BALOBA-1460 file (C-alpha; in Angstrom, 3 decimals):
// residues 294
<rec num="1" residu="x" x="66.108" y="129.258" z="100.555"/>
<rec num="2" residu="x" x="68.497" y="126.856" z="102.286"/>
<rec num="3" residu="x" x="72.067" y="127.465" z="101.163"/>
<rec num="4" residu="x" x="74.023" y="124.604" z="99.693"/>
<rec num="5" residu="x" x="76.373" y="124.335" z="102.681"/>
<rec num="6" residu="x" x="73.494" y="124.367" z="105.194"/>
<rec num="7" residu="x" x="71.656" y="121.716" z="103.212"/>
<rec num="8" residu="x" x="74.737" y="119.498" z="103.186"/>
<rec num="9" residu="x" x="75.001" y="119.865" z="106.944"/>
<rec num="10" residu="x" x="71.335" y="118.911" z="107.305"/>
<rec num="11" residu="x" x="71.628" y="115.680" z="105.261"/>
<rec num="12" residu="x" x="74.920" y="114.501" z="106.767"/>
<rec num="13" residu="x" x="74.588" y="110.921" z="107.993"/>
<rec num="14" residu="x" x="71.431" y="110.081" z="106.042"/>
<rec num="15" residu="x" x="71.435" y="106.928" z="103.910"/>
<rec num="16" residu="x" x="70.635" y="106.597" z="100.224"/>
<rec num="17" residu="x" x="70.674" y="103.966" z="97.463"/>
<rec num="18" residu="x" x="70.753" y="104.983" z="93.784"/>
<rec num="19" residu="x" x="71.028" y="102.442" z="90.941"/>
<rec num="20" residu="x" x="71.959" y="99.797" z="93.480"/>
<rec num="21" residu="x" x="74.814" y="101.854" z="94.943"/>
<rec num="22" residu="x" x="74.398" y="102.322" z="98.722"/>
<rec num="23" residu="x" x="76.071" y="105.328" z="100.335"/>
<rec num="24" residu="x" x="75.837" y="107.685" z="103.278"/>
<rec num="25" residu="x" x="75.267" y="111.346" z="102.506"/>
<rec num="26" residu="x" x="76.958" y="113.501" z="101.557"/>
<rec num="27" residu="x" x="79.186" y="112.003" z="98.847"/>
<rec num="28" residu="x" x="82.602" y="112.994" z="100.140"/>
<rec num="29" residu="x" x="86.361" y="112.690" z="99.900"/>
<rec num="30" residu="x" x="88.914" y="113.142" z="102.667"/>
<rec num="31" residu="x" x="92.706" y="113.074" z="102.984"/>
<rec num="32" residu="x" x="92.973" y="113.262" z="99.215"/>
<rec num="33" residu="x" x="95.837" y="114.731" z="97.157"/>
<rec num="34" residu="x" x="95.167" y="116.390" z="93.818"/>
<rec num="35" residu="x" x="96.878" y="118.414" z="91.122"/>
<rec num="36" residu="x" x="95.526" y="121.188" z="88.917"/>
<rec num="37" residu="x" x="96.975" y="122.634" z="85.727"/>
<rec num="38" residu="x" x="95.388" y="125.297" z="83.525"/>
<rec num="39" residu="x" x="96.600" y="125.812" z="79.945"/>
<rec num="40" residu="x" x="95.834" y="128.517" z="77.402"/>
<rec num="41" residu="x" x="93.906" y="127.281" z="74.330"/>
<rec num="42" residu="x" x="92.322" y="128.585" z="71.128"/>
<rec num="43" residu="x" x="88.867" y="129.796" z="72.220"/>
<rec num="44" residu="x" x="87.283" y="129.449" z="68.762"/>
<rec num="45" residu="x" x="88.385" y="125.820" z="68.468"/>
<rec num="46" residu="x" x="87.296" y="125.138" z="72.041"/>
<rec num="47" residu="x" x="83.808" y="126.428" z="71.213"/>
<rec num="48" residu="x" x="83.475" y="123.642" z="68.629"/>
<rec num="49" residu="x" x="83.810" y="121.030" z="71.399"/>
<rec num="50" residu="x" x="81.073" y="122.518" z="73.586"/>
<rec num="51" residu="x" x="77.596" y="120.962" z="73.239"/>
<rec num="52" residu="x" x="74.322" y="122.769" z="72.580"/>
<rec num="53" residu="x" x="73.926" y="126.512" z="72.095"/>
<rec num="54" residu="x" x="74.316" y="127.953" z="75.599"/>
<rec num="55" residu="x" x="77.853" y="126.979" z="76.620"/>
<rec num="56" residu="x" x="80.697" y="129.276" z="75.581"/>
<rec num="57" residu="x" x="84.419" y="129.184" z="76.372"/>
<rec num="58" residu="x" x="85.510" y="131.260" z="79.330"/>
<rec num="59" residu="x" x="88.087" y="133.635" z="77.870"/>
<rec num="60" residu="x" x="91.240" y="135.168" z="79.249"/>
<rec num="61" residu="x" x="91.433" y="138.050" z="76.816"/>
<rec num="62" residu="x" x="91.234" y="136.239" z="73.440"/>
<rec num="63" residu="x" x="92.195" y="132.741" z="74.656"/>
<rec num="64" residu="x" x="90.294" y="129.929" z="76.337"/>
<rec num="65" residu="x" x="91.357" y="127.649" z="79.189"/>
<rec num="66" residu="x" x="91.937" y="123.879" z="79.343"/>
<rec num="67" residu="x" x="91.824" y="122.567" z="82.916"/>
<rec num="68" residu="x" x="93.425" y="119.246" z="83.851"/>
<rec num="69" residu="x" x="92.572" y="118.046" z="87.361"/>
<rec num="70" residu="x" x="93.764" y="114.699" z="88.679"/>
<rec num="71" residu="x" x="92.496" y="113.522" z="92.061"/>
<rec num="72" residu="x" x="93.846" y="110.521" z="93.958"/>
<rec num="73" residu="x" x="90.716" y="109.741" z="95.970"/>
<rec num="74" residu="x" x="91.893" y="107.803" z="99.028"/>
<rec num="75" residu="x" x="88.881" y="108.045" z="101.349"/>
<rec num="76" residu="x" x="85.408" y="108.224" z="99.775"/>
<rec num="77" residu="x" x="81.927" y="106.681" z="100.040"/>
<rec num="78" residu="x" x="82.777" y="104.243" z="97.215"/>
<rec num="79" residu="x" x="86.375" y="103.319" z="97.935"/>
<rec num="80" residu="x" x="89.691" y="104.433" z="96.480"/>
<rec num="81" residu="x" x="90.108" y="105.536" z="92.870"/>
<rec num="82" residu="x" x="91.896" y="108.047" z="90.655"/>
<rec num="83" residu="x" x="89.900" y="110.533" z="88.584"/>
<rec num="84" residu="x" x="91.502" y="112.291" z="85.605"/>
<rec num="85" residu="x" x="89.433" y="115.290" z="84.518"/>
<rec num="86" residu="x" x="90.098" y="117.039" z="81.193"/>
<rec num="87" residu="x" x="87.828" y="120.063" z="80.877"/>
<rec num="88" residu="x" x="87.232" y="123.379" z="79.115"/>
<rec num="89" residu="x" x="86.440" y="126.410" z="81.280"/>
<rec num="90" residu="x" x="83.065" y="127.763" z="80.192"/>
<rec num="91" residu="x" x="80.076" y="129.984" z="80.845"/>
<rec num="92" residu="x" x="76.398" y="129.056" z="80.538"/>
<rec num="93" residu="x" x="73.470" y="131.104" z="79.350"/>
<rec num="94" residu="x" x="71.924" y="132.875" z="76.403"/>
<rec num="95" residu="x" x="73.842" y="136.116" z="76.988"/>
<rec num="96" residu="x" x="77.255" y="136.603" z="75.416"/>
<rec num="97" residu="x" x="80.197" y="136.402" z="77.799"/>
<rec num="98" residu="x" x="82.933" y="139.045" z="77.761"/>
<rec num="99" residu="x" x="86.529" y="138.146" z="78.636"/>
<rec num="100" residu="x" x="87.542" y="137.974" z="82.321"/>
<rec num="101" residu="x" x="84.378" y="139.583" z="83.786"/>
<rec num="102" residu="x" x="82.580" y="136.246" z="84.354"/>
<rec num="103" residu="x" x="85.316" y="135.327" z="86.848"/>
<rec num="104" residu="x" x="83.980" y="138.125" z="89.070"/>
<rec num="105" residu="x" x="80.285" y="137.373" z="88.402"/>
<rec num="106" residu="x" x="80.315" y="133.595" z="88.343"/>
<rec num="107" residu="x" x="76.653" y="133.018" z="89.230"/>
<rec num="108" residu="x" x="75.422" y="135.501" z="86.635"/>
<rec num="109" residu="x" x="77.403" y="133.869" z="83.847"/>
<rec num="110" residu="x" x="77.141" y="130.258" z="85.050"/>
<rec num="111" residu="x" x="80.914" y="129.829" z="85.205"/>
<rec num="112" residu="x" x="82.142" y="126.247" z="85.380"/>
<rec num="113" residu="x" x="83.949" y="123.666" z="83.307"/>
<rec num="114" residu="x" x="82.692" y="121.390" z="80.554"/>
<rec num="115" residu="x" x="84.147" y="117.943" z="81.244"/>
<rec num="116" residu="x" x="85.425" y="116.654" z="77.912"/>
<rec num="117" residu="x" x="86.879" y="113.384" z="79.219"/>
<rec num="118" residu="x" x="86.873" y="111.754" z="82.645"/>
<rec num="119" residu="x" x="88.694" y="108.410" z="82.989"/>
<rec num="120" residu="x" x="88.605" y="106.782" z="86.433"/>
<rec num="121" residu="x" x="90.133" y="103.726" z="88.062"/>
<rec num="122" residu="x" x="87.111" y="101.725" z="89.232"/>
<rec num="123" residu="x" x="83.886" y="100.359" z="87.776"/>
<rec num="124" residu="x" x="81.738" y="101.594" z="90.673"/>
<rec num="125" residu="x" x="82.943" y="105.145" z="90.016"/>
<rec num="126" residu="x" x="81.823" y="104.827" z="86.379"/>
<rec num="127" residu="x" x="78.419" y="103.455" z="87.373"/>
<rec num="128" residu="x" x="77.724" y="106.212" z="89.894"/>
<rec num="129" residu="x" x="79.381" y="109.158" z="88.201"/>
<rec num="130" residu="x" x="77.858" y="108.562" z="84.786"/>
<rec num="131" residu="x" x="74.548" y="106.985" z="85.761"/>
<rec num="132" residu="x" x="73.626" y="109.533" z="88.445"/>
<rec num="133" residu="x" x="75.387" y="112.788" z="87.538"/>
<rec num="134" residu="x" x="75.955" y="112.254" z="83.809"/>
<rec num="135" residu="x" x="79.729" y="112.572" z="84.083"/>
<rec num="136" residu="x" x="81.595" y="111.055" z="81.089"/>
<rec num="137" residu="x" x="83.395" y="108.470" z="83.206"/>
<rec num="138" residu="x" x="85.004" y="105.341" z="81.796"/>
<rec num="139" residu="x" x="87.541" y="102.950" z="83.283"/>
<rec num="140" residu="x" x="91.161" y="103.378" z="82.221"/>
<rec num="141" residu="x" x="94.739" y="102.721" z="83.335"/>
<rec num="142" residu="x" x="95.749" y="105.646" z="85.563"/>
<rec num="143" residu="x" x="98.412" y="106.634" z="88.042"/>
<rec num="144" residu="x" x="99.204" y="109.519" z="90.390"/>
<rec num="145" residu="x" x="102.892" y="109.927" z="91.196"/>
<rec num="146" residu="x" x="103.742" y="112.236" z="94.090"/>
<rec num="147" residu="x" x="107.432" y="113.025" z="94.715"/>
<rec num="148" residu="x" x="109.064" y="115.696" z="96.905"/>
<rec num="149" residu="x" x="109.452" y="118.040" z="93.913"/>
<rec num="150" residu="x" x="106.816" y="117.076" z="91.332"/>
<rec num="151" residu="x" x="103.363" y="115.590" z="90.902"/>
<rec num="152" residu="x" x="102.393" y="113.771" z="87.708"/>
<rec num="153" residu="x" x="99.591" y="111.626" z="86.316"/>
<rec num="154" residu="x" x="99.436" y="109.272" z="83.353"/>
<rec num="155" residu="x" x="96.304" y="108.169" z="81.470"/>
<rec num="156" residu="x" x="96.368" y="105.090" z="79.246"/>
<rec num="157" residu="x" x="93.581" y="103.119" z="77.563"/>
<rec num="158" residu="x" x="93.774" y="100.121" z="75.216"/>
<rec num="159" residu="x" x="97.560" y="100.401" z="75.178"/>
<rec num="160" residu="x" x="97.479" y="104.004" z="73.890"/>
<rec num="161" residu="x" x="98.511" y="107.200" z="75.636"/>
<rec num="162" residu="x" x="95.629" y="109.472" z="76.541"/>
<rec num="163" residu="x" x="97.445" y="112.189" z="78.437"/>
<rec num="164" residu="x" x="100.420" y="112.844" z="80.671"/>
<rec num="165" residu="x" x="100.538" y="115.910" z="82.919"/>
<rec num="166" residu="x" x="103.234" y="116.943" z="85.365"/>
<rec num="167" residu="x" x="103.763" y="120.008" z="87.554"/>
<rec num="168" residu="x" x="106.574" y="121.242" z="89.756"/>
<rec num="169" residu="x" x="105.294" y="121.522" z="93.309"/>
<rec num="170" residu="x" x="104.531" y="125.211" z="93.863"/>
<rec num="171" residu="x" x="106.014" y="127.066" z="96.825"/>
<rec num="172" residu="x" x="103.247" y="129.561" z="97.552"/>
<rec num="173" residu="x" x="100.494" y="128.227" z="99.839"/>
<rec num="174" residu="x" x="97.051" y="129.766" z="100.383"/>
<rec num="175" residu="x" x="93.889" y="128.471" z="102.074"/>
<rec num="176" residu="x" x="91.213" y="127.309" z="99.615"/>
<rec num="177" residu="x" x="87.490" y="126.991" z="100.259"/>
<rec num="178" residu="x" x="85.596" y="127.005" z="96.984"/>
<rec num="179" residu="x" x="82.577" y="125.718" z="95.101"/>
<rec num="180" residu="x" x="82.972" y="124.573" z="91.501"/>
<rec num="181" residu="x" x="80.496" y="123.545" z="88.792"/>
<rec num="182" residu="x" x="80.834" y="120.705" z="86.296"/>
<rec num="183" residu="x" x="78.880" y="120.611" z="83.028"/>
<rec num="184" residu="x" x="78.561" y="117.192" z="81.376"/>
<rec num="185" residu="x" x="76.478" y="115.574" z="78.648"/>
<rec num="186" residu="x" x="74.636" y="112.261" z="78.910"/>
<rec num="187" residu="x" x="71.367" y="110.893" z="77.477"/>
<rec num="188" residu="x" x="70.960" y="114.004" z="75.318"/>
<rec num="189" residu="x" x="70.989" y="116.240" z="78.403"/>
<rec num="190" residu="x" x="73.333" y="118.938" z="79.633"/>
<rec num="191" residu="x" x="73.881" y="118.188" z="83.329"/>
<rec num="192" residu="x" x="75.384" y="120.495" z="85.945"/>
<rec num="193" residu="x" x="76.699" y="119.320" z="89.307"/>
<rec num="194" residu="x" x="78.445" y="121.161" z="92.128"/>
<rec num="195" residu="x" x="81.496" y="120.312" z="94.219"/>
<rec num="196" residu="x" x="82.943" y="121.914" z="97.337"/>
<rec num="197" residu="x" x="86.685" y="121.723" z="98.071"/>
<rec num="198" residu="x" x="88.645" y="122.808" z="101.118"/>
<rec num="199" residu="x" x="92.362" y="122.546" z="101.780"/>
<rec num="200" residu="x" x="95.746" y="124.270" z="101.595"/>
<rec num="201" residu="x" x="96.520" y="125.055" z="97.969"/>
<rec num="202" residu="x" x="100.099" y="125.322" z="96.767"/>
<rec num="203" residu="x" x="100.000" y="127.399" z="93.595"/>
<rec num="204" residu="x" x="102.117" y="129.048" z="90.937"/>
<rec num="205" residu="x" x="101.011" y="131.650" z="88.392"/>
<rec num="206" residu="x" x="102.743" y="132.364" z="85.070"/>
<rec num="207" residu="x" x="105.883" y="130.590" z="86.263"/>
<rec num="208" residu="x" x="108.290" y="129.217" z="83.663"/>
<rec num="209" residu="x" x="108.847" y="125.508" z="84.203"/>
<rec num="210" residu="x" x="105.625" y="125.079" z="86.181"/>
<rec num="211" residu="x" x="104.727" y="121.927" z="84.251"/>
<rec num="212" residu="x" x="103.745" y="120.442" z="80.915"/>
<rec num="213" residu="x" x="101.104" y="118.301" z="79.248"/>
<rec num="214" residu="x" x="101.442" y="115.583" z="76.605"/>
<rec num="215" residu="x" x="98.404" y="114.614" z="74.525"/>
<rec num="216" residu="x" x="98.719" y="111.079" z="73.210"/>
<rec num="217" residu="x" x="97.365" y="109.025" z="70.318"/>
<rec num="218" residu="x" x="94.238" y="107.673" z="72.010"/>
<rec num="219" residu="x" x="91.379" y="108.440" z="69.572"/>
<rec num="220" residu="x" x="89.075" y="110.051" z="72.142"/>
<rec num="221" residu="x" x="91.592" y="112.824" z="72.952"/>
<rec num="222" residu="x" x="92.505" y="113.734" z="69.363"/>
<rec num="223" residu="x" x="90.149" y="116.769" z="69.235"/>
<rec num="224" residu="x" x="92.306" y="118.367" z="71.951"/>
<rec num="225" residu="x" x="95.206" y="118.609" z="69.507"/>
<rec num="226" residu="x" x="93.289" y="121.242" z="67.524"/>
<rec num="227" residu="x" x="93.135" y="123.561" z="70.547"/>
<rec num="228" residu="x" x="96.694" y="124.924" z="70.296"/>
<rec num="229" residu="x" x="97.339" y="124.011" z="73.937"/>
<rec num="230" residu="x" x="100.119" y="126.090" z="75.499"/>
<rec num="231" residu="x" x="103.340" y="124.221" z="76.255"/>
<rec num="232" residu="x" x="103.245" y="125.175" z="79.951"/>
<rec num="233" residu="x" x="100.374" y="125.881" z="82.349"/>
<rec num="234" residu="x" x="99.783" y="129.500" z="83.348"/>
<rec num="235" residu="x" x="98.390" y="128.125" z="86.628"/>
<rec num="236" residu="x" x="99.543" y="125.034" z="88.501"/>
<rec num="237" residu="x" x="98.258" y="123.857" z="91.854"/>
<rec num="238" residu="x" x="98.708" y="121.012" z="94.295"/>
<rec num="239" residu="x" x="96.780" y="120.084" z="97.431"/>
<rec num="240" residu="x" x="98.361" y="117.456" z="99.643"/>
<rec num="241" residu="x" x="95.122" y="116.705" z="101.502"/>
<rec num="242" residu="x" x="91.775" y="118.050" z="100.344"/>
<rec num="243" residu="x" x="88.341" y="117.542" z="101.874"/>
<rec num="244" residu="x" x="85.511" y="117.694" z="99.361"/>
<rec num="245" residu="x" x="81.788" y="117.032" z="98.999"/>
<rec num="246" residu="x" x="79.531" y="116.613" z="95.982"/>
<rec num="247" residu="x" x="76.183" y="118.382" z="96.234"/>
<rec num="248" residu="x" x="73.135" y="116.146" z="96.678"/>
<rec num="249" residu="x" x="71.379" y="117.531" z="93.584"/>
<rec num="250" residu="x" x="72.104" y="118.445" z="89.987"/>
<rec num="251" residu="x" x="70.467" y="120.502" z="87.256"/>
<rec num="252" residu="x" x="69.771" y="119.395" z="83.699"/>
<rec num="253" residu="x" x="68.564" y="120.858" z="80.407"/>
<rec num="254" residu="x" x="67.654" y="119.347" z="77.063"/>
<rec num="255" residu="x" x="70.477" y="119.752" z="74.568"/>
<rec num="256" residu="x" x="69.136" y="121.522" z="71.496"/>
<rec num="257" residu="x" x="70.567" y="122.683" z="68.180"/>
<rec num="258" residu="x" x="69.631" y="124.074" z="64.803"/>
<rec num="259" residu="x" x="69.679" y="120.644" z="63.168"/>
<rec num="260" residu="x" x="68.617" y="117.199" z="64.453"/>
<rec num="261" residu="x" x="71.383" y="115.534" z="66.483"/>
<rec num="262" residu="x" x="73.238" y="112.495" z="65.265"/>
<rec num="263" residu="x" x="71.897" y="109.221" z="66.601"/>
<rec num="264" residu="x" x="72.372" y="107.173" z="68.648"/>
<rec num="265" residu="x" x="73.563" y="109.086" z="71.709"/>
<rec num="266" residu="x" x="75.039" y="107.343" z="74.723"/>
<rec num="267" residu="x" x="72.298" y="106.411" z="77.182"/>
<rec num="268" residu="x" x="71.558" y="104.368" z="80.277"/>
<rec num="269" residu="x" x="72.413" y="101.128" z="78.493"/>
<rec num="270" residu="x" x="76.083" y="102.081" z="78.897"/>
<rec num="271" residu="x" x="75.855" y="101.797" z="82.696"/>
<rec num="272" residu="x" x="72.930" y="99.423" z="83.286"/>
<rec num="273" residu="x" x="75.118" y="96.329" z="83.289"/>
<rec num="274" residu="x" x="77.949" y="97.711" z="85.413"/>
<rec num="275" residu="x" x="78.640" y="96.330" z="88.864"/>
<rec num="276" residu="x" x="80.082" y="97.743" z="92.072"/>
<rec num="277" residu="x" x="83.683" y="96.582" z="91.663"/>
<rec num="278" residu="x" x="86.387" y="98.710" z="93.252"/>
<rec num="279" residu="x" x="89.176" y="96.857" z="91.415"/>
<rec num="280" residu="x" x="91.599" y="98.897" z="89.291"/>
<rec num="281" residu="x" x="93.039" y="98.079" z="85.899"/>
<rec num="282" residu="x" x="96.809" y="97.534" z="85.624"/>
<rec num="283" residu="x" x="98.972" y="100.667" z="86.062"/>
<rec num="284" residu="x" x="99.736" y="102.614" z="82.878"/>
<rec num="285" residu="x" x="103.033" y="102.106" z="81.060"/>
<rec num="286" residu="x" x="105.353" y="105.144" z="81.484"/>
<rec num="287" residu="x" x="107.141" y="104.174" z="78.251"/>
<rec num="288" residu="x" x="104.083" y="105.425" z="76.334"/>
<rec num="289" residu="x" x="105.172" y="109.012" z="76.995"/>
<rec num="290" residu="x" x="108.281" y="108.698" z="74.855"/>
<rec num="291" residu="x" x="107.814" y="109.775" z="71.262"/>
<rec num="292" residu="x" x="104.904" y="112.122" z="71.991"/>
<rec num="293" residu="x" x="105.282" y="115.877" z="71.926"/>
<rec num="294" residu="x" x="103.355" y="118.273" z="74.120"/>
């Protein structure tokens, strides 16, 4: 079996066109800053937001994990855009998942993150991310503010605050070379894709004042308010320049439950009419943060 990294090396430079989007393989990013923040959440409430019967919250003892990742993509196959990922750490499979152990046996337990919401800056990113990989992308007003001491990102849609996250730039730096898995739902399918990231990670663990998150009044993020999100992240990370690639394949399963699903579910009609525009919406309004509590 060809390993994922070897396969990516083999396909480098080949050309592909999917849904009218031309690109050279592999799908990549370079010279890209990003922030990570992981918050403790109520695992039982998080389970209610996971689709199907085979995803379960990854648990740190008796709590789950909300992962906010904001990437300021500056050099990619499809232009520049910001991606604002709001996800729940999870495991996949019919077996029950004990606390902590899946972190050491990630393949066995299918460790990854279920992407709850994924606003992006450009239309072409929505068309490709949702139409090909099933990622729940939609265009929104986003920013990524990088200062000498902090990194923050604001998400606005239809004049309402989606989320605001900020972290203090960590002081500890370690090399990072990792593979991560995203679980998403689209067309009644559970879809799993893989990403590889490499860079120098600045991180802080269980540090008071590491950052905070504010969940706004945008309707699509309201379920997050039931998760009892911790006021500060137990993990915060920043990469000034990351190189990443998206695997050239994905896996998918039919979503199934004990009762018939509600209809209709979002399908290909939501992306069929989209174009290849790389234009961004107007920047979000920082004044939206005021009056919201984390």
